[in-house]
GUFI-715281 format. One record per residue (C-alpha): residue number from 0; chain; x, z, y. Coordinates in steps of 0.001 Angstrom, whole numbers. Layout:
BEGIN
<n: NUM chain: A east: X up: Z north: Y>
...
% end
This chain:
BEGIN
<n: 0 chain: A east: 117429 up: 112993 north: 65513>
<n: 1 chain: A east: 119287 up: 114180 north: 68597>
<n: 2 chain: A east: 122088 up: 111873 north: 69727>
<n: 3 chain: A east: 125078 up: 113652 north: 71249>
<n: 4 chain: A east: 127372 up: 111532 north: 73415>
<n: 5 chain: A east: 130882 up: 111708 north: 71952>
<n: 6 chain: A east: 133889 up: 110448 north: 73829>
<n: 7 chain: A east: 136972 up: 112449 north: 72803>
<n: 8 chain: A east: 139701 up: 112351 north: 75414>
<n: 9 chain: A east: 142678 up: 114374 north: 76549>
<n: 10 chain: A east: 142330 up: 116137 north: 79881>
<n: 11 chain: A east: 144995 up: 117795 north: 82003>
<n: 12 chain: A east: 143718 up: 120064 north: 84729>
<n: 13 chain: A east: 144517 up: 123560 north: 85969>
<n: 14 chain: A east: 144518 up: 126271 north: 84737>
<n: 15 chain: A east: 144012 up: 125042 north: 81152>
<n: 16 chain: A east: 146742 up: 122429 north: 80910>
<n: 17 chain: A east: 146451 up: 119605 north: 78394>
<n: 18 chain: A east: 143444 up: 119951 north: 76076>
<n: 19 chain: A east: 140626 up: 117960 north: 74469>
<n: 20 chain: A east: 137206 up: 117162 north: 75846>
<n: 21 chain: A east: 134670 up: 115732 north: 73406>
<n: 22 chain: A east: 131993 up: 114251 north: 75662>
<n: 23 chain: A east: 132292 up: 111921 north: 78635>
<n: 24 chain: A east: 132727 up: 113622 north: 82015>
<n: 25 chain: A east: 129401 up: 112123 north: 83119>
<n: 26 chain: A east: 127495 up: 113851 north: 80277>
<n: 27 chain: A east: 125130 up: 116707 north: 81072>
<n: 28 chain: A east: 126562 up: 120202 north: 80514>
<n: 29 chain: A east: 124349 up: 120918 north: 77434>
<n: 30 chain: A east: 125541 up: 117666 north: 75839>
<n: 31 chain: A east: 129201 up: 118501 north: 76558>
<n: 32 chain: A east: 128664 up: 121941 north: 75033>
<n: 33 chain: A east: 126954 up: 120475 north: 71940>
<n: 34 chain: A east: 129726 up: 117925 north: 71421>
<n: 35 chain: A east: 132479 up: 120562 north: 71590>
<n: 36 chain: A east: 130502 up: 122920 north: 69325>
<n: 37 chain: A east: 129938 up: 120210 north: 66700>
<n: 38 chain: A east: 133614 up: 119260 north: 66644>
<n: 39 chain: A east: 134818 up: 122855 north: 66358>
<n: 40 chain: A east: 132226 up: 123704 north: 63695>
<n: 41 chain: A east: 133263 up: 120685 north: 61637>
<n: 42 chain: A east: 136935 up: 121716 north: 61960>
<n: 43 chain: A east: 136076 up: 125220 north: 60782>
<n: 44 chain: A east: 134131 up: 123938 north: 57744>
<n: 45 chain: A east: 136955 up: 121521 north: 56862>
<n: 46 chain: A east: 139573 up: 124289 north: 57107>
<n: 47 chain: A east: 137708 up: 127176 north: 55423>
<n: 48 chain: A east: 134802 up: 125537 north: 53551>
<n: 49 chain: A east: 131064 up: 126243 north: 53753>
<n: 50 chain: A east: 131493 up: 129367 north: 51620>
<n: 51 chain: A east: 133109 up: 131077 north: 54602>
<n: 52 chain: A east: 129961 up: 130900 north: 56715>
<n: 53 chain: A east: 126993 up: 133204 north: 56400>
<n: 54 chain: A east: 124084 up: 135064 north: 57939>
<n: 55 chain: A east: 124621 up: 138655 north: 59063>
<n: 56 chain: A east: 123693 up: 141227 north: 56384>
<n: 57 chain: A east: 122432 up: 143760 north: 58967>
<n: 58 chain: A east: 118710 up: 144434 north: 58854>
<n: 59 chain: A east: 116923 up: 142594 north: 61644>
<n: 60 chain: A east: 119913 up: 140406 north: 62579>
<n: 61 chain: A east: 119818 up: 136678 north: 61934>
<n: 62 chain: A east: 123077 up: 135698 north: 63617>
<n: 63 chain: A east: 125496 up: 133487 north: 61738>
<n: 64 chain: A east: 129240 up: 133969 north: 61436>
<n: 65 chain: A east: 132361 up: 132189 north: 60267>
<n: 66 chain: A east: 134664 up: 134272 north: 58092>
<n: 67 chain: A east: 138252 up: 133411 north: 58966>
<n: 68 chain: A east: 139684 up: 136588 north: 57432>
<n: 69 chain: A east: 142263 up: 136439 north: 54673>
<n: 70 chain: A east: 140084 up: 138132 north: 52080>
<n: 71 chain: A east: 136903 up: 136195 north: 52900>
<n: 72 chain: A east: 134651 up: 139231 north: 52484>
<n: 73 chain: A east: 132914 up: 139339 north: 55839>
<n: 74 chain: A east: 129212 up: 140335 north: 55733>
<n: 75 chain: A east: 128324 up: 140988 north: 59360>
<n: 76 chain: A east: 128351 up: 138970 north: 62570>
<n: 77 chain: A east: 130012 up: 141782 north: 64542>
<n: 78 chain: A east: 131467 up: 145271 north: 64351>
<n: 79 chain: A east: 128278 up: 146509 north: 66023>
<n: 80 chain: A east: 126090 up: 145301 north: 63145>
<n: 81 chain: A east: 128567 up: 146595 north: 60545>
<n: 82 chain: A east: 128713 up: 150037 north: 62181>
<n: 83 chain: A east: 124928 up: 150252 north: 62599>
<n: 84 chain: A east: 124411 up: 149398 north: 58922>
<n: 85 chain: A east: 127074 up: 151849 north: 57728>
<n: 86 chain: A east: 125723 up: 154697 north: 59873>
<n: 87 chain: A east: 122179 up: 154054 north: 58601>
<n: 88 chain: A east: 123426 up: 154134 north: 54993>
<n: 89 chain: A east: 125329 up: 157376 north: 55656>
<n: 90 chain: A east: 122282 up: 159027 north: 57216>
<n: 91 chain: A east: 120088 up: 157911 north: 54315>
<n: 92 chain: A east: 122553 up: 159476 north: 51844>
<n: 93 chain: A east: 122605 up: 162702 north: 53872>
<n: 94 chain: A east: 118802 up: 162880 north: 53849>
<n: 95 chain: A east: 118696 up: 162311 north: 50091>
<n: 96 chain: A east: 120658 up: 165504 north: 49569>
<n: 97 chain: A east: 123731 up: 166278 north: 47512>
<n: 98 chain: A east: 124518 up: 164193 north: 44462>
<n: 99 chain: A east: 124670 up: 165969 north: 41112>
<n: 100 chain: A east: 128241 up: 166441 north: 39922>
<n: 101 chain: A east: 129224 up: 164891 north: 36634>
<n: 102 chain: A east: 131386 up: 166816 north: 34298>
% end
């Protein structure tokens, strides 16, 4: 198990003003980054729940995302993946030819 040094403290330095740091100033940069990421991820899960996280639905993409939208219907990690998937689906429909009309 990887131990991450945690030492939450308030910092006040320019240009950010007063804000939180989650690792001691002496910690290595990767450890400071991990500590801040763990805290923010836990805040996100507490606020929105695990059901609002997911893996991108785009073919070939394995990025994860946090859905903070009102509706909670996000499926893609980015607009790029959503657009690529939608364009591929459109082109596949065009290649399949016209749909028979019901009536």
